[in-house]
Structures are given as C-alpha cells and as structure tokens.
C-alpha positions as CSV (number, residue, x, y, z in Angstrom):
1,M,10.0,-14.3,0.3
2,L,11.0,-12.7,3.6
3,T,13.9,-10.3,3.6
4,V,15.8,-8.3,6.2
5,S,14.1,-5.2,4.9
6,W,10.7,-6.7,5.4
7,A,11.7,-7.7,9.0
8,I,12.9,-4.2,9.8
9,E,9.7,-2.7,8.5
10,A,7.6,-5.2,10.4
11,V,9.4,-4.3,13.7
12,A,9.1,-0.6,12.8
13,R,5.4,-0.9,12.3
14,L,5.1,-2.5,15.8
15,G,6.9,0.7,17.1
16,G,4.4,3.0,15.4
17,Y,6.1,3.6,12.0
18,L,3.5,5.0,9.5
19,E,4.5,3.8,6.0
20,H,2.1,6.2,4.2
21,R,4.2,9.3,5.3
22,S,6.0,9.5,1.9
23,K,8.5,6.7,2.8
24,T,10.2,8.6,5.5
25,P,13.3,6.8,6.9
26,I,12.8,4.5,9.9
27,G,14.3,6.0,13.0
28,I,16.1,4.2,15.8
29,Q,13.5,5.1,18.4
30,V,10.7,3.6,16.4
31,L,12.8,0.4,15.9
32,W,13.6,0.3,19.6
33,R,9.9,0.7,20.5
34,G,9.0,-2.0,18.0
35,W,11.7,-4.3,19.3
36,L,10.4,-3.9,22.9
37,K,6.8,-4.6,21.8
38,L,8.0,-7.7,19.9
39,H,9.9,-8.9,23.0
40,D,6.7,-8.4,25.2
41,L,4.6,-10.3,22.7
42,C,7.1,-13.2,22.7
43,E,7.2,-13.3,26.5
44,S,3.4,-13.3,26.6
45,W,3.4,-16.2,24.1
46,Q,5.8,-18.1,26.2
47,L,3.8,-17.6,29.4
48,A,0.6,-18.5,27.7
49,K,2.2,-21.7,26.4
50,E,3.3,-22.8,29.8
51,T,-0.2,-22.6,31.4
C-alpha cells in the first residue's frame, strides 16, 4: 500500500537521498531537488505524449 512516507522517500531518492546512511533524516534541499527532477520527468512525459 502506498503511503505519504513512501512518496516522500521516493521523491527524496530522486533528489539523491541515500537510504543506507543509517536512516539520516531527509533534508529540504534533497526533497526540493527530487521535486524538480520529478517535475522535469513529468514535463518530458507530456511532451513525448504529444508527439
């Protein structure tokens, strides 16, 4: 089952979060980088769908 926690970790992984580092807390910069990367991926998907 998908949870908010899972979604946050998925976005953080896109931003470069390394889970193996003894469960360090996810920082706002990593979340922001992940969010921007997700945004770019979604825009690319939209453009590819249009062509």
